[in-house]
Structure formats: C-alpha cells, structure tokens
C-alpha positions in Angstrom: 91.7 79.1 108.9 91.7 81.9 105.9 90.0 81.5 102.6 92.2 82.8 99.9 90.7 83.9 96.5 92.7 85.0 93.6 96.0 83.7 95.0 99.1 85.3 93.7 102.4 83.3 92.6 104.0 85.0 95.5 101.3 83.7 98.0 101.8 80.2 96.5 105.4 80.4 96.9 105.1 81.5 100.6 102.3 78.9 101.6 104.0 76.0 99.6 107.1 75.3 102.0 107.9 72.4 104.2 105.7 69.4 104.5 102.5 71.1 103.5 99.6 68.8 102.5 97.0 69.3 99.6 93.7 68.1 100.2 90.7 67.6 97.7 87.4 65.8 97.5 85.5 64.1 95.0 81.8 63.0 95.1 79.8 65.5 96.8 77.1 65.5 93.9 76.5 61.8 93.1 73.4 59.9 94.6 75.2 57.0 95.4 78.7 55.7 97.1 81.2 57.5 99.4 82.3 60.8 99.3 86.1 60.4 98.8 89.0 62.7 99.7 92.6 62.6 99.4 95.7 64.1 101.2 99.1 64.4 99.7 102.5 65.6 100.6 104.7 65.9 97.7 108.4 65.3 97.5 110.0 68.6 96.4 113.1 66.6 95.4 110.9 64.3 93.2 108.8 66.4 91.0 106.0 65.1 88.9 105.2 67.0 85.6 101.7 67.5 84.6 99.7 67.9 87.8 96.3 69.7 87.2 92.7 69.8 88.3 91.7 66.2 88.0 88.5 67.3 86.0 90.9 68.8 83.4 92.7 65.6 82.7 91.9 62.6 80.6 91.0 59.1 82.4 94.4 57.8 80.7 96.4 60.8 82.1 94.7 60.8 85.4 95.6 57.2 85.8 99.2 57.6 84.6 99.7 60.7 87.3 97.9 58.4 90.0 100.5 55.9 89.7 103.4 58.5 89.5 101.8 60.2 92.8 101.8 56.9 94.7 105.4 56.2 93.7 106.9 59.6 94.3 104.9 61.6 96.9 106.2 61.4 100.4 103.0 60.2 101.6 99.3 60.2 100.7 95.9 58.9 102.3 92.5 58.7 101.4 89.7 59.5 103.5 86.0 58.7 102.9 82.5 58.9 104.5 80.0 56.5 103.8 76.3 56.9 102.6 74.9 56.2 106.0 77.4 59.1 107.5 76.1 61.5 104.7 72.6 60.6 105.6 73.2 61.4 109.1 75.5 64.3 109.0 74.7 66.0 105.5 76.9 66.1 102.6 78.9 69.0 103.9 79.8 67.8 107.2 80.4 64.3 105.9 82.8 65.8 103.4 84.8 67.6 106.2 84.7 64.4 108.3 86.5 62.6 105.1 89.1 65.4 104.9 90.0 65.0 108.3 90.4 61.2 108.2 92.7 61.7 105.0 94.9 64.2 106.8 95.1 61.8 110.0 96.0 59.1 107.7 99.3 60.8 106.6 102.5 59.1 107.7 104.1 62.5 107.8 102.9 65.2 109.9 102.1 68.3 107.7 103.2 72.0 108.6 100.2 73.2 106.8 97.1 72.0 105.0 95.8 73.6 101.9 92.5 72.5 100.9 90.6 73.2 97.6 87.4 75.4 98.0 86.2 77.8 100.4 86.2 76.1 103.9 88.2 73.7 105.8 87.4 71.5 108.8 89.5 71.6 112.1 92.6 69.5 111.3 94.6 70.3 114.4 97.2 71.9 112.1 97.3 75.3 110.4 95.1 75.3 107.3 93.9 77.5 104.3 91.2 77.1 102.0 92.1 77.9 98.3 89.5 78.9 95.9 90.3 77.0 92.7 93.1 75.4 94.3 93.0 72.3 92.5 94.4 74.0 89.5 96.9 76.2 91.1 98.6 74.3 93.9 100.4 70.9 93.0 99.7 69.1 96.1 96.1 69.8 95.9 96.1 68.8 92.2 97.7 65.5 93.2 95.0 65.2 96.0 92.1 65.6 93.3 93.8 62.9 91.1 93.9 60.4 94.1 90.5 60.9 95.1 89.1 61.1 91.6 90.8 57.9 90.5 89.9 56.2 93.7 86.2 56.9 93.6 85.9 56.1 89.8 87.4 52.7 90.2 85.0 51.9 93.3 82.1 53.1 90.8 83.4 50.5 88.3 83.4 47.9 91.2 79.7 49.0 92.0 78.9 48.9 88.4 79.9 45.0 88.5 77.8 44.4 91.4 74.7 46.2 89.9 75.1 46.4 86.2 71.7 47.5 85.3 72.5 51.0 86.9 75.3 52.1 84.7 77.5 53.4 87.5 80.8 53.1 85.6 79.6 55.5 83.1 77.8 58.3 85.1 79.7 57.8 88.4 76.5 57.8 90.6 75.9 61.5 89.3 72.0 62.5 88.8 72.0 61.8 84.9 68.9 60.6 82.9 70.2 57.3 82.7 70.5 57.2 86.6 67.0 58.4 87.0 65.8 55.8 84.6 67.6 53.2 86.6 66.1 54.4 89.9 62.7 54.3 88.3 62.9 50.8 87.0 64.9 49.1 89.7 64.5 51.3 92.6 67.4 52.0 95.0 70.5 50.1 96.2 72.0 49.9 99.8 74.9 52.3 98.4 72.4 55.0 97.5 72.4 58.3 99.7 68.7 57.9 101.1 68.9 61.7 102.2 69.2 63.1 98.8 65.9 64.2 97.3 65.9 62.1 94.1 66.7 58.9 96.1 64.3 59.6 98.9 61.4 59.3 96.5 62.3 55.6 96.1 63.2 54.8 99.8 59.7 53.6 100.9 59.5 51.3 98.0 62.7 49.5 98.4 
C-alpha cells in the first residue's frame, strides 16, 4: 500500500483503469452511531456528472447523486462498525474494519482499491491511499456520497427515536446542542462510550 499526496492527472489516469473501487468513510468524529463506509465501482460507460467530495455538496445535490450512483454504478456496498466495536477497537481500527466490510460486499472483484486519506487496511487487493482523494477520484467521491447520505439518514432515524437530542441537525457530532442534551438526558445505547465527552456520563446511565 502506498500513500499518494499531490496526485497528478497522469497518476489519476494510470490508477483509474479497470474495475477499480473508491472507498471513503463518514462518522469518525461523532459521539453516537456507526462509522459508515462505502465502496463504489463506477461504470465507465455510464458516467455521472458532478461527483465531488460529499462535504462540498448541498444535501439536495447529495441525495440526487446518491440515487444516480445507485442506478449507474457497476456495484456499490456499504460497510459499518457499531458503537460497541468502536469502543472495543478504537475509532481508527473500527474504521479500517468497516472499509474492509464495504469492499468485501462488492459484487464485482476490484482490480485496485483507492481510499481517501493516508492509510488503508488489508483488503486482499492492491490498494493506495489518496490524500484528499474524495475531491480528485470520481469513485472515491461517489463512495463519500453513498456513505454520507446513508449515515445522515440513519441519524434522522435516531432523531425520531430520541427527538430530544437533535441528532437530525448535528448528526451526532460534539456540538453545543449535543453536549446540552447529554447533560440533561444522559446517554443512549447508541452513544460511543469510549469517547471522552460520553464517558463522563457512563456511570450515570
């Protein structure tokens, strides 16, 4: 595995051949819920316009691209690690496990796996980490969109279950509103108990 910084257009063209998969994650920083990853193999004969880092897209645009990716990609898969696994493994190792699960879920065997960031787990396939790859490699952009929309929808479901916490708004991140809810209501089952802001409330739940 190599980590590639400042990737050139020529390097992108050389890497993005065959059935390569893009992989990205969402949800390393939140205090609650799964860390969610996605792996996507795009169809070069069925291009998707406007792919980009999910953080740079509006919610409406992400939702539209999510549907288009699901319709046009050769295949995609979502992987995750639960709060319990995050607490047991730590967030980095849980994220790597979730990435492995996403790639294992693909119905097409990738010739190469390209991951956003500076490290990859062992996929059993050749792999490279691409720094800021979610804005440079279309398949990674697609993976970031699938992972982001999936997790945001799960936060909306969690919000319906625990409306007092405001999960639909802050998505579980450590915001002032989230801290205030923790102070008032304590933690829920889906909180990551090993995370410091949550750990203070574990003995009181």
